[in-house]
Structures are given as C-alpha cells and as structure tokens.
PDBQT receptor file of N, H, CA, C and O in Angstrom, charges set to zero:
ATOM      1  N   UNK A   1       0.844  -1.174   0.000  1.00  0.00    +0.000 N 
ATOM      2  CA  UNK A   1       0.000   0.000   0.000  1.00  0.00    +0.000 C 
ATOM      3  C   UNK A   1       0.887   1.234   0.000  1.00  0.00    +0.000 C 
ATOM      4  O   UNK A   1       1.923   1.259   0.664  1.00  0.00    +0.000 OA
ATOM      5  N   UNK A   2       0.494   2.229  -0.724  1.00  0.00    +0.000 N 
ATOM      6  H   UNK A   2      -0.348   2.208  -1.264  1.00  0.00    +0.000 HD
ATOM      7  CA  UNK A   2       1.217   3.496  -0.782  1.00  0.00    +0.000 C 
ATOM      8  C   UNK A   2       0.415   4.548  -0.032  1.00  0.00    +0.000 C 
ATOM      9  O   UNK A   2      -0.790   4.696  -0.240  1.00  0.00    +0.000 OA
ATOM     10  N   UNK A   3       1.089   5.265   0.829  1.00  0.00    +0.000 N 
ATOM     11  H   UNK A   3       2.068   5.146   0.997  1.00  0.00    +0.000 HD
ATOM     12  CA  UNK A   3       0.454   6.353   1.576  1.00  0.00    +0.000 C 
ATOM     13  C   UNK A   3       1.303   7.604   1.379  1.00  0.00    +0.000 C 
ATOM     14  O   UNK A   3       2.495   7.601   1.687  1.00  0.00    +0.000 OA
ATOM     15  N   UNK A   4       0.707   8.653   0.875  1.00  0.00    +0.000 N 
ATOM     16  H   UNK A   4      -0.261   8.656   0.625  1.00  0.00    +0.000 HD
ATOM     17  CA  UNK A   4       1.421   9.911   0.649  1.00  0.00    +0.000 C 
ATOM     18  C   UNK A   4       1.028  10.885   1.753  1.00  0.00    +0.000 C 
ATOM     19  O   UNK A   4      -0.155  11.149   1.968  1.00  0.00    +0.000 OA
ATOM     20  N   UNK A   5       2.029  11.418   2.450  1.00  0.00    +0.000 N 
ATOM     21  H   UNK A   5       2.990  11.203   2.275  1.00  0.00    +0.000 HD
ATOM     22  CA  UNK A   5       1.751  12.347   3.546  1.00  0.00    +0.000 C 
ATOM     23  C   UNK A   5       2.913  13.313   3.730  1.00  0.00    +0.000 C 
ATOM     24  O   UNK A   5       4.049  13.012   3.364  1.00  0.00    +0.000 OA
ATOM     25  N   UNK A   6       2.622  14.451   4.290  1.00  0.00    +0.000 N 
ATOM     26  H   UNK A   6       1.699  14.695   4.588  1.00  0.00    +0.000 HD
ATOM     27  CA  UNK A   6       3.671  15.395   4.679  1.00  0.00    +0.000 C 
ATOM     28  C   UNK A   6       3.914  15.328   6.184  1.00  0.00    +0.000 C 
ATOM     29  O   UNK A   6       4.799  16.010   6.701  1.00  0.00    +0.000 OA
ATOM     30  N   UNK A   7       3.136  14.514   6.884  1.00  0.00    +0.000 N 
ATOM     31  H   UNK A   7       2.417  13.960   6.463  1.00  0.00    +0.000 HD
ATOM     32  CA  UNK A   7       3.275  14.352   8.332  1.00  0.00    +0.000 C 
ATOM     33  C   UNK A   7       4.314  13.270   8.624  1.00  0.00    +0.000 C 
ATOM     34  O   UNK A   7       3.999  12.081   8.581  1.00  0.00    +0.000 OA
ATOM     35  N   UNK A   8       5.534  13.670   8.918  1.00  0.00    +0.000 N 
ATOM     36  H   UNK A   8       5.790  14.636   8.953  1.00  0.00    +0.000 HD
ATOM     37  CA  UNK A   8       6.621  12.710   9.094  1.00  0.00    +0.000 C 
ATOM     38  C   UNK A   8       6.424  11.820  10.316  1.00  0.00    +0.000 C 
ATOM     39  O   UNK A   8       6.824  10.656  10.288  1.00  0.00    +0.000 OA
ATOM     40  N   UNK A   9       5.827  12.325  11.376  1.00  0.00    +0.000 N 
ATOM     41  H   UNK A   9       5.503  13.271  11.399  1.00  0.00    +0.000 HD
ATOM     42  CA  UNK A   9       5.561  11.504  12.559  1.00  0.00    +0.000 C 
ATOM     43  C   UNK A   9       4.621  10.362  12.237  1.00  0.00    +0.000 C 
ATOM     44  O   UNK A   9       4.844   9.231  12.668  1.00  0.00    +0.000 OA
ATOM     45  N   UNK A  10       3.563  10.650  11.477  1.00  0.00    +0.000 N 
ATOM     46  H   UNK A  10       3.381  11.569  11.127  1.00  0.00    +0.000 HD
ATOM     47  CA  UNK A  10       2.617   9.619  11.051  1.00  0.00    +0.000 C 
ATOM     48  C   UNK A  10       3.312   8.603  10.152  1.00  0.00    +0.000 C 
ATOM     49  O   UNK A  10       3.143   7.397  10.336  1.00  0.00    +0.000 OA
ATOM     50  N   UNK A  11       4.086   9.072   9.190  1.00  0.00    +0.000 N 
ATOM     51  H   UNK A  11       4.224  10.052   9.040  1.00  0.00    +0.000 HD
ATOM     52  CA  UNK A  11       4.793   8.173   8.274  1.00  0.00    +0.000 C 
ATOM     53  C   UNK A  11       5.739   7.259   9.042  1.00  0.00    +0.000 C 
ATOM     54  O   UNK A  11       5.818   6.064   8.758  1.00  0.00    +0.000 OA
ATOM     55  N   UNK A  12       6.449   7.810  10.002  1.00  0.00    +0.000 N 
ATOM     56  H   UNK A  12       6.386   8.780  10.233  1.00  0.00    +0.000 HD
ATOM     57  CA  UNK A  12       7.387   7.029  10.804  1.00  0.00    +0.000 C 
ATOM     58  C   UNK A  12       6.660   5.950  11.602  1.00  0.00    +0.000 C 
ATOM     59  O   UNK A  12       7.182   4.851  11.786  1.00  0.00    +0.000 OA
ATOM     60  N   UNK A  13       5.459   6.264  12.073  1.00  0.00    +0.000 N 
ATOM     61  H   UNK A  13       5.034   7.157  11.923  1.00  0.00    +0.000 HD
ATOM     62  CA  UNK A  13       4.703   5.331  12.911  1.00  0.00    +0.000 C 
ATOM     63  C   UNK A  13       4.100   4.178  12.117  1.00  0.00    +0.000 C 
ATOM     64  O   UNK A  13       3.996   3.069  12.642  1.00  0.00    +0.000 OA
ATOM     65  N   UNK A  14       3.701   4.406  10.872  1.00  0.00    +0.000 N 
ATOM     66  H   UNK A  14       3.786   5.307  10.446  1.00  0.00    +0.000 HD
ATOM     67  CA  UNK A  14       2.955   3.380  10.136  1.00  0.00    +0.000 C 
ATOM     68  C   UNK A  14       3.744   2.695   9.029  1.00  0.00    +0.000 C 
ATOM     69  O   UNK A  14       3.323   1.646   8.542  1.00  0.00    +0.000 OA
ATOM     70  N   UNK A  15       4.864   3.251   8.624  1.00  0.00    +0.000 N 
ATOM     71  H   UNK A  15       5.206   4.104   9.020  1.00  0.00    +0.000 HD
ATOM     72  CA  UNK A  15       5.580   2.722   7.463  1.00  0.00    +0.000 C 
ATOM     73  C   UNK A  15       6.675   1.741   7.855  1.00  0.00    +0.000 C 
ATOM     74  O   UNK A  15       7.242   1.822   8.944  1.00  0.00    +0.000 OA
ATOM     75  N   UNK A  16       6.965   0.805   6.938  1.00  0.00    +0.000 N 
ATOM     76  H   UNK A  16       6.505   0.740   6.053  1.00  0.00    +0.000 HD
ATOM     77  CA  UNK A  16       8.144  -0.039   7.112  1.00  0.00    +0.000 C 
ATOM     78  C   UNK A  16       9.273   0.435   6.199  1.00  0.00    +0.000 C 
ATOM     79  O   UNK A  16      10.423   0.027   6.363  1.00  0.00    +0.000 OA
ATOM     80  N   UNK A  17       8.943   1.300   5.234  1.00  0.00    +0.000 N 
ATOM     81  H   UNK A  17       8.009   1.631   5.101  1.00  0.00    +0.000 HD
ATOM     82  CA  UNK A  17       9.926   1.950   4.358  1.00  0.00    +0.000 C 
ATOM     83  C   UNK A  17       9.473   3.375   4.100  1.00  0.00    +0.000 C 
ATOM     84  O   UNK A  17       8.277   3.667   4.087  1.00  0.00    +0.000 OA
ATOM     85  N   UNK A  18      10.431   4.253   3.897  1.00  0.00    +0.000 N 
ATOM     86  H   UNK A  18      11.403   4.016   3.907  1.00  0.00    +0.000 HD
ATOM     87  CA  UNK A  18      10.125   5.638   3.557  1.00  0.00    +0.000 C 
ATOM     88  C   UNK A  18      10.855   5.966   2.260  1.00  0.00    +0.000 C 
ATOM     89  O   UNK A  18      12.045   5.685   2.116  1.00  0.00    +0.000 OA
ATOM     90  N   UNK A  19      10.132   6.560   1.323  1.00  0.00    +0.000 N 
ATOM     91  H   UNK A  19       9.166   6.789   1.440  1.00  0.00    +0.000 HD
ATOM     92  CA  UNK A  19      10.709   6.947   0.035  1.00  0.00    +0.000 C 
ATOM     93  C   UNK A  19      10.481   8.441  -0.159  1.00  0.00    +0.000 C 
ATOM     94  O   UNK A  19       9.354   8.924  -0.050  1.00  0.00    +0.000 OA
ATOM     95  N   UNK A  20      11.556   9.168  -0.449  1.00  0.00    +0.000 N 
ATOM     96  H   UNK A  20      12.472   8.776  -0.538  1.00  0.00    +0.000 HD
ATOM     97  CA  UNK A  20      11.458  10.589  -0.767  1.00  0.00    +0.000 C 
ATOM     98  C   UNK A  20      11.526  10.730  -2.281  1.00  0.00    +0.000 C 
ATOM     99  O   UNK A  20      12.417  10.177  -2.926  1.00  0.00    +0.000 OA
ATOM    100  N   UNK A  21      10.572  11.480  -2.847  1.00  0.00    +0.000 N 
ATOM    101  H   UNK A  21       9.848  11.929  -2.323  1.00  0.00    +0.000 HD
ATOM    102  CA  UNK A  21      10.514  11.661  -4.294  1.00  0.00    +0.000 C 
ATOM    103  C   UNK A  21      10.586  13.144  -4.633  1.00  0.00    +0.000 C 
ATOM    104  O   UNK A  21      10.143  13.996  -3.864  1.00  0.00    +0.000 OA
ATOM    105  N   UNK A  22      11.154  13.434  -5.801  1.00  0.00    +0.000 N 
ATOM    106  H   UNK A  22      11.515  12.742  -6.426  1.00  0.00    +0.000 HD
ATOM    107  CA  UNK A  22      11.206  14.796  -6.321  1.00  0.00    +0.000 C 
ATOM    108  C   UNK A  22      10.980  14.729  -7.824  1.00  0.00    +0.000 C 
ATOM    109  O   UNK A  22      11.696  14.022  -8.532  1.00  0.00    +0.000 OA
ATOM    110  N   UNK A  23      10.006  15.449  -8.300  1.00  0.00    +0.000 N 
ATOM    111  H   UNK A  23       9.424  16.024  -7.724  1.00  0.00    +0.000 HD
ATOM    112  CA  UNK A  23       9.679  15.492  -9.732  1.00  0.00    +0.000 C 
ATOM    113  C   UNK A  23       9.417  14.093 -10.285  1.00  0.00    +0.000 C 
ATOM    114  O   UNK A  23       9.786  13.795 -11.421  1.00  0.00    +0.000 OA
ATOM    115  N   UNK A  24       8.789  13.246  -9.497  1.00  0.00    +0.000 N 
ATOM    116  H   UNK A  24       8.490  13.489  -8.574  1.00  0.00    +0.000 HD
ATOM    117  CA  UNK A  24       8.430  11.905  -9.941  1.00  0.00    +0.000 C 
ATOM    118  C   UNK A  24       9.550  10.882  -9.886  1.00  0.00    +0.000 C 
ATOM    119  O   UNK A  24       9.354   9.739 -10.298  1.00  0.00    +0.000 OA
ATOM    120  N   UNK A  25      10.702  11.258  -9.394  1.00  0.00    +0.000 N 
ATOM    121  H   UNK A  25      10.861  12.187  -9.059  1.00  0.00    +0.000 HD
ATOM    122  CA  UNK A  25      11.850  10.358  -9.298  1.00  0.00    +0.000 C 
ATOM    123  C   UNK A  25      12.156  10.064  -7.835  1.00  0.00    +0.000 C 
ATOM    124  O   UNK A  25      12.049  10.946  -6.983  1.00  0.00    +0.000 OA
ATOM    125  N   UNK A  26      12.539   8.815  -7.546  1.00  0.00    +0.000 N 
ATOM    126  H   UNK A  26      12.625   8.098  -8.239  1.00  0.00    +0.000 HD
ATOM    127  CA  UNK A  26      12.940   8.454  -6.187  1.00  0.00    +0.000 C 
ATOM    128  C   UNK A  26      14.303   9.070  -5.910  1.00  0.00    +0.000 C 
ATOM    129  O   UNK A  26      15.271   8.811  -6.625  1.00  0.00    +0.000 OA
ATOM    130  N   UNK A  27      14.367   9.886  -4.867  1.00  0.00    +0.000 N 
ATOM    131  H   UNK A  27      13.581  10.096  -4.286  1.00  0.00    +0.000 HD
ATOM    132  CA  UNK A  27      15.604  10.563  -4.493  1.00  0.00    +0.000 C 
ATOM    133  C   UNK A  27      16.319   9.785  -3.401  1.00  0.00    +0.000 C 
ATOM    134  O   UNK A  27      17.546   9.683  -3.396  1.00  0.00    +0.000 OA
ATOM    135  N   UNK A  28      15.538   9.237  -2.471  1.00  0.00    +0.000 N 
ATOM    136  H   UNK A  28      14.541   9.320  -2.474  1.00  0.00    +0.000 HD
ATOM    137  CA  UNK A  28      16.116   8.509  -1.344  1.00  0.00    +0.000 C 
ATOM    138  C   UNK A  28      15.118   7.470  -0.871  1.00  0.00    +0.000 C 
ATOM    139  O   UNK A  28      13.910   7.708  -0.877  1.00  0.00    +0.000 OA
ATOM    140  N   UNK A  29      15.627   6.315  -0.462  1.00  0.00    +0.000 N 
ATOM    141  H   UNK A  29      16.608   6.122  -0.457  1.00  0.00    +0.000 HD
ATOM    142  CA  UNK A  29      14.780   5.234   0.040  1.00  0.00    +0.000 C 
ATOM    143  C   UNK A  29      15.492   4.582   1.216  1.00  0.00    +0.000 C 
ATOM    144  O   UNK A  29      16.692   4.317   1.157  1.00  0.00    +0.000 OA
ATOM    145  N   UNK A  30      14.745   4.324   2.283  1.00  0.00    +0.000 N 
ATOM    146  H   UNK A  30      13.769   4.539   2.331  1.00  0.00    +0.000 HD
ATOM    147  CA  UNK A  30      15.367   3.739   3.469  1.00  0.00    +0.000 C 
ATOM    148  C   UNK A  30      14.346   2.950   4.269  1.00  0.00    +0.000 C 
ATOM    149  O   UNK A  30      13.149   3.231   4.226  1.00  0.00    +0.000 OA
ATOM    150  N   UNK A  31      14.840   1.953   5.000  1.00  0.00    +0.000 N 
ATOM    151  H   UNK A  31      15.813   1.725   5.035  1.00  0.00    +0.000 HD
ATOM    152  CA  UNK A  31      14.002   1.239   5.956  1.00  0.00    +0.000 C 
ATOM    153  C   UNK A  31      13.728   2.165   7.132  1.00  0.00    +0.000 C 
ATOM    154  O   UNK A  31      14.509   3.073   7.415  1.00  0.00    +0.000 OA
ATOM    155  N   UNK A  32      12.634   1.933   7.799  1.00  0.00    +0.000 N 
ATOM    156  H   UNK A  32      11.999   1.195   7.569  1.00  0.00    +0.000 HD
ATOM    157  CA  UNK A  32      12.250   2.793   8.921  1.00  0.00    +0.000 C 
ATOM    158  C   UNK A  32      13.244   2.700  10.065  1.00  0.00    +0.000 C 
ATOM    159  O   UNK A  32      13.458   3.689  10.766  1.00  0.00    +0.000 OA
ATOM    160  N   UNK A  33      13.847   1.560  10.273  1.00  0.00    +0.000 N 
ATOM    161  H   UNK A  33      13.673   0.757   9.703  1.00  0.00    +0.000 HD
ATOM    162  CA  UNK A  33      14.708   1.353  11.438  1.00  0.00    +0.000 C 
ATOM    163  C   UNK A  33      16.112   1.774  11.174  1.00  0.00    +0.000 C 
ATOM    164  O   UNK A  33      16.965   1.665  12.055  1.00  0.00    +0.000 OA
TER     165      UNK A  33
C-alpha cells in the first residue's frame, strides 16, 4: 500500500519503508529502522 503524507511523525509510525521523491523520481529510500 502506498500512503502519501507530509506528516513525518505519522509516516514514521505506520511505514516499514520511507521513500522521498522529487519530480516523480525516487531521491532517497530507506528502511524505517
């Protein structure tokens, strides 16, 4: 499931991975831990 949010606290609480995108391209990807 993909969830798009600007609330980093919420994203940190519910995600197992975080992906930062810019102009439709993945800029950074990391595991939550």
